[in-house]
N, C-alpha and C positions, 0 to 999 in steps of 0.2 A: 590420380595422383591425392596422396593421403591429405587429409585437412591438418594443417599443423598448430591451428588455434586450439587453446587450452579451454575445454568445456568447464562451466561452472555450474550451470543448471540444466538438466535434461528432463522435459516433461513428455511421458510416453504414454500416450492414449489415455489421458486422464479424463475420467467421468466424476463429478460431484452432485449428489443429490441428496437432499434435505427436506425436512417438512416443516411447514409452516402452520401455525396454529391460528384459527382464526379468533375473532373477538367475543365468541358465544361463552357463557359461563358453564354451559354443558348440563344444564336442569333436566331432570328426568329423573324416573325411579332407579333404584338400585338394581332392580331385577333387569331393566332394560341394559344397563351399563354392563352387568355381568353376562347377559347374553351375547352382548356385542364382543366381548372379549373371548368367550369360549368360540365363537363363529369367526374370529380373527377380522372381522368387519372393522374400517376406519373409523373413528370416531367423528361426528358431524363437525364441520368447521376445519378440519386439518387437511391440508392438501400437500401432495408432494411436488417438490420443483426440482427439475433437472438443469442446475444452473450451468454447468460445464459438461459439453458432450465430445468426449473424443480428441481433446486437444493435445497435439504433439508439437515440440520444437525443442532447440538446443539453444542456451545462450552461452555466450565466451567471454573470457577476461578482458577487460577494456571496453566493453560495449555499454551503450545506455540505450534501453528499449522502451519505447512508449507503447501504453496499451491503451488502445481507442476503441469506441464503439458506444452505442446509445445506451441509455439507463436500462439496468438489468439484464446487460448483455454477459455478464460473468467476469468482469475485470477485476473487481474487489474480492470475490470468491475465489479466483486464481491466484491472486497475491497471498491470500490466507494459505493455500495449499501449498505454496512455494515455501513460505514461512514456516511450514509445519504445524500451524494452527488448525487447520482443517484437512483431515485424511481423506484421500480420494477413495470415492465408492468403486472405482476400478482404474487399473492404470497404475502408474509409478511416477513418482518425482524424485530426482536424483539431484543433491546438491554438494558443492564443494564448500567446505566451511559451514559457519552458521549464519543463515540469514537473518536480516534485521527488518522487521517490517515498521515503518514509520507512517502513522496515519493521522489525520486530523484528531481522530478521538483516541489517540494513543494515551494509554493509562498513566497520567501523572495525577498527583493528589490534588483536589481543589483547595483542601482546607489549610495546605501547607503553603509557605511562601515561596516564591519563584526561585529564591536561593536554595532552599532545601530540596526543591525538585530538580534542580541542576545536580545536586549530588546523588539523589537517588536514582534519577535518568542515566546519570554517567556511569554509576554502578550496575545498573541495568544493562547498559551497552557493554560492560565487560571492562571498564575503565577501573584503574586503583583510586584510591583517595589522593595519592601524590599526583597523578596525571590530573584528576579533577581540579585539584588545586592549582596545579601550573596553567589549565587551559581555561579556569573559571572566566576570567575577564575578558578573554576572547570571545567564549560563548555568549555572554551577556552582550558585548559590544556587536557581535554578528547579529543578534536577535533584533537589536534596535529597540527594546521594550523600554529602555530607559532614557531614551532621547526626549521625554517629555515629562520626567519624573521619576522618582525611585520607586518604580513599579516592582523591581526585582525584590523588595523587602516585604510586599504585599502578599495576601493570598491569591493563589491563582485561580480562585472562584471570581476574583474582581475584575479579571482580565477580559477582554473581547476575544473571541473566537480566533480573530486573525492574530492577537499577540500571543495567545496560547499556541497556535500551530507555529508561529516563528520560532518560538522558545524551544518547541520539540525538534523542529529541524536544525536548529543550532546545535543542541545537545548531541543528536545523531551524527552531525557534520564534523564533530570535534575528534572523532577517530576514523581510522581506515575500516572498510569493510569489504570482506569477500563477495557478499552480496546485499546490496541495499534496495529496499522495497519501500517506495514512496508512494502514499495514496493520497493524492488530492492536497497534500500539504503545502504546495507552492501555489495553490491558487489563491492564497492571500498574501497581503503585505504590498508595499508599494514597488515602483518600477525598480528603485534602488536594491531592494532586498531581493526581488526576483533575479536579478542581475547577478548579485552575488552569489545566490543559491546555485545558477547555471554554471558559474565559475568553480564554485566548490565541487559541483558534480563532475566538471571536467578533471578536478584534481584527483578525486577519487578514482576516475577511470584509469588515468595515468599510473595510480599506484595499484594497477591491475586488479580493480574492483569491477563489479557488474552492477550496472544499477537500472532498475525498473522502475518506471514512472507511469501513474494513472493519473491525468488530468482531463477536465472538460474544454480546456483550452488547446484547441489545436496548434495554436502559435506557440505555445510553451513546448508542445511535442517537437515542433519541426526546429525550435532554436535549440533544445536541449538533447534530443535524441539524434542518433544516426539511423535507426532502425525502428520499426512500429509493427503491432502485431494489431489486427483488427478482429475483434470478436463481435458476433453478431448473434443473439439468441443462444448463446452458449457454444457456438462453434467458431473455427477459425477461419475467417474469410479470407484473410490475404496476410502475407507475411514478407516484409522487403525494406528497402530504403524508406526513411521517415516520410520525405517530401512525397514520393511517389503512392504511399499508403494512405496519407492524409488526403492528397488530392483525390484519389478513387473514393474515398469516405463521403468526402464533402460532394463529391459528383453525384452520390447516390442518394444521400440525405439532405442536401441542400445546406449543410453545417449544423442540422439539428442534433440536440444533445440526447 
């Protein structure tokens, strides 16, 4: 029987390889450097990292999918590939609509006020100025950054990392997304903000969106997601119901990150 669900993301045999440069300054003679180029030898201190190795899966409308795995397992790299920011070395990524990547380090401008960043972030998310104006108060209220003062009028460089992450999520959550990719942005904030974030993710799913969530909190994954994908050393270890996948991961790792 054919699957009647509507796919939003298809990852087909994806490999991602990139080069990491060491901390050395590369001192040496020009003759040595030229010899290395001619012979196609790699420069000292440069190593190749095979971050994602042949990963395949499909995601569907209305799903919330958690990505779990130890540090360096390829979770954030895979999100960047789905967002179109990192081309696969091999394999293909197919997406419905334009994926939006929200990370703790999402690019807002530190020297601009929170207010200006709400406007710029909203425009970057595809909202019109009218839509931003209509939703501005809700965005600021959702973030909670003004609860202890008028922080929205201060430069973002004065914010704590948690305040910045909450504002970024609030901007992204102000509109619907075909595919929303969240990288660690829900790890900050108090219990009330995290609860509101989970409720908003549920709303996005009901609006036929697909949400991917990377978090070091297994509790956040099981509370927010109905499905989880476990990556380990760049390979897909397990894909299934979130509680089952998290339980299997914790049985092997003892809950280590």
